[in-house]
Phi, psi and omega in degrees: 000145180239132180264122184267117182265158171094354179270162176299324178235090179304138183227157178257124186238140175288127180301324184300332184261323178240081182297136175079009185283354183281024177298145178278347182265108184296336179298332181286349182266001181243149178247114182251132180245145177244171181295324185266340181222126180302327183234119177211107192299329183257015182291152173286154176304141182295136181259339179283177180302129183273143170291157182259136174235138180249130177253121180247105184200143182266009178256116185301322181297322179291318178300316181291323179298313178300320179302311182295319184288323191256349193294337178292332186249340186229153164277107188264122175251157179220149178216143182259354179207175185295319182294319176297318181298313182293324178298317179291322180296319178295326184276320190249334186048074180296156176286332186209146179232130165267120188235119177288142179295330183241108178227154182298139173090342180196181175257157177300324179297315180296320179291322175302314180300319180292318178299313183291332177290317184272322184224074188297340183277348179292132176275137183236130173248119181275142173250136176218137175257002183232081187306127182210113183300316181299319180292321178296314178298318181297318181295320178294318180295333178275357174120357177295144180278331185193170173217152176232146185253127175287140003280135177240153182258171179301318180298323179292319175300314180302309182295320181296316178301313181299314181297315184293317184287341178259350188288136171289151182283077179229109183296129179289157179287163178298326180295316178295322179296317180296318179296320180294322179298316179297320178298317180295321181295319178298318180294320181295313180295324178298317179295318183295315180293324178296317179294320181296320181293335178270001178082013184269329186199142175218148178297140178260000000 
């Protein structure tokens, strides 16, 4: 576990899920968006109505981490299971959902299917800690906009959000999806081995 100092609400984060979050600079832990640029690291917090993002994950530390990172730019909602998520979606209709593949009571794939059936315009980013190309392809084919593989860092969340919110609605080919999956796996193993060499994390 890594304790993040310098925030209004210091939080304890698992290294395995937020790689590299142990930065001493708290500004690096926030994602600021401006009206003219989705991503602007030094932007002031948005004063206009914020878009809503829903985080569906059963790990409290991850929910709190997303809250701290995104709250300047988004109205951040959280749910720990499928029923909570659907209740919030019916009430709020978020612009975007971060959805863990494994959540209590259902699977991320089944919940993705339900979200797209009821609210097809919602963008969904899948989270997975168990890399599986077939599962990644299936989630994209069912309507997910993107997926991220744990452990992921703040910069990866930032880049993924920017890409998804700016992306035209054009489903990528299976070949592009496979290539992207391989790229993500190389990055994930690189982070893990780097952390292990520093004594922070090793595969069990």
